[in-house]
ZAMARGU-4260 file (C-alpha; in steps of 0.2 Angstrom, whole numbers, plus 5000, padded with zeros to 4 digits):
<rodrens>
0) 5000/5000/5000 | 5014/5012/5005 | 5024/5008/4990 | 5010/5011/4978 | 5006/5028/4986
5) 5024/5033/4985 | 5024/5030/4967 | 5008/5040/4965 | 5017/5055/4974 | 5031/5054/4963
10) 5019/5054/4948 | 5012/5070/4955 | 5029/5078/4958 | 5032/5076/4939 | 5017/5086/4935
15) 5004/5084/4921 | 4991/5077/4933 | 4978/5086/4944 | 4971/5081/4961 | 4953/5083/4965
20) 4942/5080/4980 | 4926/5086/4972 | 4919/5074/4960 | 4911/5089/4951 | 4928/5096/4947
25) 4935/5080/4940 | 4942/5080/4922 | 4949/5066/4911 | 4965/5059/4919 | 4963/5067/4936
30) 4966/5059/4953 | 4951/5058/4964 | 4953/5057/4983 | 4938/5050/4992 | 4940/5060/5008
35) 4927/5055/5022 | 4918/5070/5029 | 4907/5074/5044 | 4891/5072/5034 | 4896/5063/5018
40) 4909/5050/5014 | 4919/5055/4998 | 4919/5036/4993 | 4900/5039/4989 | 4906/5050/4975
45) 4918/5038/4967 | 4906/5032/4953 | 4903/5051/4948 | 4922/5054/4948 | 4925/5039/4937
50) 4911/5044/4925 | 4919/5061/4924 | 4935/5054/4918 | 4946/5051/4934 | 4960/5039/4930
55) 4966/5036/4948 | 4955/5034/4964 | 4963/5035/4981 | 4952/5028/4995 | 4952/5017/5010
60) 4952/4998/5006 | 4935/4989/5003 | 4918/4995/4999 | 4906/4994/4984 | 4912/5011/4977
65) 4930/5004/4975 | 4923/4990/4965 | 4914/5002/4954 | 4930/5011/4951 | 4939/4995/4946
70) 4924/4991/4935 | 4926/5008/4926 | 4944/5004/4922 | 4952/5016/4936 | 4968/5012/4945
75) 4964/5011/4964 | 4977/5017/4976 | 4973/5012/4994 | 4977/5023/5009 | 4971/5021/5027
80) 4968/5039/5029 | 4962/5048/5013 | 4963/5065/5022 | 4982/5063/5025 | 4983/5056/5007
85) 4975/5072/5001 | 4987/5084/5009 | 5002/5074/5004 | 4996/5073/4986 | 4993/5092/4986
90) 5011/5095/4993 | 5018/5084/4979 | 5007/5092/4965 | 5012/5110/4970 | 5029/5105/4977
95) 5027/5116/4992 | 5040/5107/5002 | 5053/5114/4990 | 5047/5132/4991 | 5057/5145/5001
100) 5043/5150/5012 | 5041/5153/5031 | 5024/5151/5038 | 5017/5158/5054 | 5000/5153/5061
105) 4990/5164/5072 | 4978/5154/5083 | 4966/5157/5097 | 4948/5161/5102 | 4947/5179/5098
110) 4958/5192/5089 | 4966/5181/5075 | 4961/5192/5061 | 4966/5208/5070 | 4983/5200/5074
115) 4986/5195/5056 | 4982/5213/5050 | 4994/5220/5062 | 5008/5209/5057 | 5004/5211/5039
120) 5006/5230/5041 | 5021/5229/5052 | 5031/5219/5040 | 5024/5228/5025 | 5030/5245/5032
125) 5047/5237/5034 | 5047/5234/5016 | 5043/5216/5015 | 5032/5207/5003 | 5020/5194/5010
130) 5004/5184/5008 | 4990/5181/5020 | 4977/5167/5021 | 4964/5171/5033 | 4945/5170/5037
135) 4941/5186/5028 | 4952/5186/5013 | 4967/5178/5003 | 4979/5191/4997 | 4997/5193/4991
140) 5006/5205/4979 | 4995/5206/4963 | 4980/5196/4970 | 4966/5198/4982 | 4950/5188/4984
145) 4936/5186/4998 | 4938/5170/5008 | 4923/5159/5004 | 4927/5147/5019 | 4933/5149/5036
150) 4946/5136/5032 | 4952/5132/5015 | 4955/5114/5010 | 4972/5106/5008 | 4972/5108/4989
155) 4968/5127/4990 | 4981/5130/5003 | 4995/5122/4993 | 4989/5130/4977 | 4989/5147/4985
160) 5006/5145/4994 | 5013/5141/4976 | 5005/5156/4969 | 5012/5167/4984 | 5029/5161/4981
165) 5028/5165/4962 | 5021/5182/4966 | 5033/5187/4980 | 5048/5180/4971 | 5045/5192/4957
170) 5047/5207/4969 | 5060/5201/4981 | 5065/5187/4993 | 5061/5191/5010 | 5060/5182/5027
175) 5050/5180/5043 | 5056/5171/5058 | 5045/5164/5071 | 5056/5171/5085 | 5054/5189/5077
180) 5035/5188/5077 | 5035/5181/5095 | 5046/5195/5101 | 5037/5209/5091 | 5021/5203/5099
185) 5029/5200/5116 | 5025/5182/5115 | 5035/5167/5121 | 5029/5152/5112 | 5036/5135/5116
190) 5045/5125/5103 | 5031/5112/5104 | 5019/5126/5099 | 5030/5132/5085 | 5031/5115/5078
195) 5013/5112/5080 | 5008/5128/5071 | 5021/5125/5057 | 5014/5108/5054 | 4996/5113/5054
200) 4998/5128/5044 | 5010/5121/5031 | 4999/5105/5028 | 4981/5108/5033 | 4978/5127/5035
205) 4972/5122/5052 | 4955/5127/5059 | 4954/5145/5063 | 4971/5148/5057 | 4978/5163/5048
210) 4994/5160/5038 | 5007/5173/5033 | 5020/5166/5020 | 5036/5175/5016 | 5052/5171/5007
215) 5067/5164/5015 | 5081/5177/5015 | 5084/5183/5033 | 5086/5202/5034 | 5094/5211/5049
220) 5078/5221/5052 | 5069/5205/5058 | 5082/5195/5067 | 5080/5203/5084 | 5065/5209/5094
225) 5073/5225/5098 | 5075/5230/5079 | 5058/5224/5075 | 5050/5234/5089
</rodrens>
């Protein structure tokens, strides 16, 4: 199972194939990932994805829907956790693990959007180019759109990170350090919190999380709390 999925990841990295989680968006040759949800199981839409032209279906083992995919001539790749499979395929498709980005997550009960706007203005005034994905909008140099959902799905997150990198790189390579943000806001996050925020924002766009992505060249203006302040 793992070997077959690893082969599929490499196929995605080479390009020329799209990953879909919505059967209505499937085109000929696409990969369809049957992600289980709260109200619906994506496996129920495998027949629709096959009818739309999906060439590969990623799903949990077993089930009548898998049999329908095989009957339709689809290649079926098993994964015990289709949701994990989705973000890994999205990462491979957009090659986001190779992008020189630093990502900061702003989490909490209240004030997340306010903090993201303050941080955005702080670093913009310092001359840095950045992108923001939040509950209100998604924006980066040359692009702005209202956020249709509180939390974007994994495919949207990785696609937007790639778009941010392309856009920001056309202006300049910048950087944002977790330590600089923490010191600028008089915070002292633990390493465990930093690792958790990084993992969730990079991979999932965690619930109620705003992300600020910037390029990976460290500038003196952001390397110490005193200078940032």
